[in-house]
LOFI-798093 format. One record per atom (N, C-alpha, C): residue in three letters; atom name; x, y, z. Coordinates in steps of 0.001 Angstrom, whole numbers, m for minus. Atoms other than C-alpha are relative to their C-alpha. Example, Ala and Ser with C-alpha at 12.3 -4.5 7.8 and 13.67 -1.06 7.14 Angstrom:
! residues 2
dokol:rodo:x:y:z
ala:N:890:m1190:0 $
ala:CA:12300:m4500:7800 $
ala:C:900:1200:0 $
ser:N:m820:m1190:m60 $
ser:CA:13670:m1060:7140 $
ser:C:m770:1090:730 $
! end
This chain:
! residues 65
dokol:rodo:x:y:z
met:N:848:m1163:0 $
met:CA:0:0:0 $
met:C:900:1234:0 $
thr:N:m798:m1214:96 $
thr:CA:1326:3430:m887 $
thr:C:m383:968:1103 $
gly:N:294:m1010:m1003 $
gly:CA:1374:6498:1311 $
gly:C:m1342:665:m228 $
ser:N:1287:m626:306 $
ser:CA:m1681:7874:m474 $
ser:C:m1166:m978:111 $
gly:N:1058:978:m198 $
gly:CA:m3614:4643:120 $
gly:C:m273:m901:m1187 $
lys:N:203:875:1150 $
lys:CA:m3325:3003:m3297 $
lys:C:519:m1392:327 $
leu:N:m395:1384:m205 $
leu:CA:m3117:m764:m3228 $
leu:C:719:m484:m1251 $
leu:N:m802:448:1127 $
leu:CA:m358:m2176:m5452 $
leu:C:238:m1496:85 $
arg:N:m299:1422:56 $
arg:CA:424:m5707:m6580 $
arg:C:1041:m240:m1080 $
thr:N:m934:379:1057 $
thr:CA:3023:m7506:m8675 $
thr:C:m723:m925:m972 $
lys:N:591:877:1001 $
lys:CA:2298:m9505:m11804 $
lys:C:321:m1451:320 $
gly:N:m219:1420:m228 $
gly:CA:1973:m13275:m11672 $
gly:C:863:m619:m1074 $
gly:N:m784:726:991 $
gly:CA:3975:m15879:m13553 $
gly:C:1465:343:13 $
lys:N:m1386:m451:m56 $
lys:CA:7353:m14713:m12323 $
lys:C:1003:m1134:151 $
ser:N:m1003:1024:m283 $
ser:CA:8931:m18057:m11520 $
ser:C:m47:m1189:m959 $
his:N:107:1232:778 $
his:CA:7618:m20913:m13662 $
his:C:351:245:m1467 $
leu:N:m425:m77:1406 $
leu:CA:9331:m21358:m17082 $
leu:C:499:1395:m382 $
arg:N:m434:m1369:251 $
arg:CA:10987:m17977:m16825 $
arg:C:1212:80:m927 $
arg:N:m1194:m34:852 $
arg:CA:14120:m18948:m18773 $
arg:C:m345:266:m1457 $
lys:N:403:m186:1398 $
lys:CA:12194:m18893:m22053 $
lys:C:m319:1457:m331 $
thr:N:487:m1349:274 $
thr:CA:11027:m15308:m21666 $
thr:C:1146:966:m277 $
ser:N:m1003:m1002:359 $
ser:CA:12854:m12271:m23008 $
ser:C:331:879:1207 $
lys:N:m409:m897:m1080 $
lys:CA:14677:m9744:m20829 $
lys:C:m1066:1057:252 $
arg:N:1030:m1030:m124 $
arg:CA:11994:m7174:m21532 $
arg:C:m1203:m524:790 $
thr:N:1134:593:m694 $
thr:CA:9233:m9500:m20350 $
thr:C:316:m220:1470 $
lys:N:m399:208:m1392 $
lys:CA:11155:m10413:m17196 $
lys:C:5:1309:772 $
arg:N:m39:m1311:m646 $
arg:CA:11659:m6744:m16417 $
arg:C:m1413:503:278 $
gln:N:1375:m446:m193 $
gln:CA:7935:m6083:m16847 $
gln:C:m679:m724:1158 $
phe:N:572:727:m1129 $
phe:CA:7157:m8740:m14231 $
phe:C:293:682:1330 $
thr:N:m368:m628:m1265 $
thr:CA:8885:m6631:m11562 $
thr:C:m798:1262:291 $
glu:N:754:m1236:m186 $
glu:CA:6613:m3618:m12064 $
glu:C:m1144:m195:982 $
met:N:1144:0:m899 $
met:CA:4054:m2775:m9427 $
met:C:m1159:662:m740 $
ile:N:1162:m557:673 $
ile:CA:572:m2204:m10826 $
ile:C:m1129:151:1018 $
pro:N:1074:m212:m975 $
pro:CA:m2474:m830:m8997 $
pro:C:m1092:m1059:m122 $
val:N:1134:927:m18 $
val:CA:m5325:m3129:m7985 $
val:C:m1224:791:m435 $
thr:N:1138:m741:540 $
thr:CA:m8344:m2056:m10020 $
thr:C:m1343:m568:444 $
ser:N:1245:628:m415 $
ser:CA:m10960:m4500:m8739 $
ser:C:m464:587:1335 $
lys:N:512:m627:m1221 $
lys:CA:m13135:m2731:m6167 $
lys:C:m194:m1009:1121 $
gly:N:233:1018:m1018 $
gly:CA:m14020:m5956:m4377 $
gly:C:1282:m455:668 $
thr:N:m1288:424:m549 $
thr:CA:m10419:m7073:m3961 $
thr:C:611:1108:836 $
arg:N:m561:m1135:m734 $
arg:CA:m9310:m3605:m2890 $
arg:C:m685:153:1358 $
lys:N:763:m143:m1234 $
lys:CA:m12061:m3446:m284 $
lys:C:369:m1095:1003 $
arg:N:m330:1129:m864 $
arg:CA:m11213:m6899:1086 $
arg:C:1391:146:616 $
val:N:m1369:m134:m498 $
val:CA:m7485:m6209:1390 $
val:C:112:1180:960 $
gln:N:m62:m1143:m899 $
gln:CA:m7985:m2783:2970 $
gln:C:m647:m310:1340 $
arg:N:618:411:m1250 $
arg:CA:m10231:m4386:5569 $
arg:C:974:m829:839 $
leu:N:m968:840:m699 $
leu:CA:m7434:m6852:6439 $
leu:C:1332:704:244 $
ala:N:m1288:m702:m77 $
ala:CA:m4616:m4261:6222 $
ala:C:526:198:1419 $
pro:N:m560:m170:m1345 $
pro:CA:m4345:m3613:9990 $
pro:C:696:m1250:529 $
tyr:N:m577:1252:m490 $
tyr:CA:m3393:m7274:10478 $
tyr:C:1209:m456:m809 $
leu:N:m1103:426:857 $
leu:CA:m715:m7448:7739 $
leu:C:1334:m27:730 $
ser:N:m1291:m48:m688 $
ser:CA:2175:m6440:9992 $
ser:C:134:m1128:1021 $
lys:N:m34:1082:m988 $
lys:CA:1243:m9171:12494 $
lys:C:480:m1308:m617 $
tyr:N:m308:1273:647 $
tyr:CA:1762:m11959:9944 $
tyr:C:1076:133:m1072 $
lys:N:m1099:m136:950 $
lys:CA:4961:m10883:8166 $
lys:C:833:m1268:m20 $
ala:N:m873:1166:112 $
ala:CA:7279:m13607:6891 $
ala:C:1268:200:819 $
asn:N:m1198:m316:m772 $
asn:CA:10268:m11867:8502 $
asn:C:m292:1268:806 $
pro:N:505:m1175:m714 $
pro:CA:8845:m9546:11187 $
pro:C:1066:980:471 $
asn:N:m1025:m896:m523 $
asn:CA:12185:m8121:12402 $
asn:C:913:563:m1081 $
ala:N:m880:m419:1092 $
ala:CA:13658:m7345:8981 $
ala:C:150:1516:m57 $
arg:N:m57:m1452:119 $
arg:CA:12798:m3644:8981 $
arg:C:731:629:1183 $
ser:N:m581:m617:m1185 $
ser:CA:13879:m2904:12546 $
ser:C:1454:m390:224 $
gly:N:m1381:422:m155 $
gly:CA:17178:m4782:12286 $
gly:C:258:m815:1253 $
gln:N:m152:795:m1220 $
gln:CA:16528:m6790:15448 $
gln:C:77:m1471:m341 $
lys:N:m45:1447:203 $
lys:CA:17115:m10513:15861 $
lys:C:m905:m717:946 $
! end
């Protein structure tokens, strides 16, 4: 989520059979694109307060162990 409240996502298909794709296509997979579906946006924003609780690596940002 951005500072202005926009919900962003990455594109799918980034790992499977990626060797066949061109450099340009691989680079386009890294772009962040906004979520346009109102239903999905509403659902994720409702769950947003709980996102920090279930991080994969919760101490990564603070530098603690």
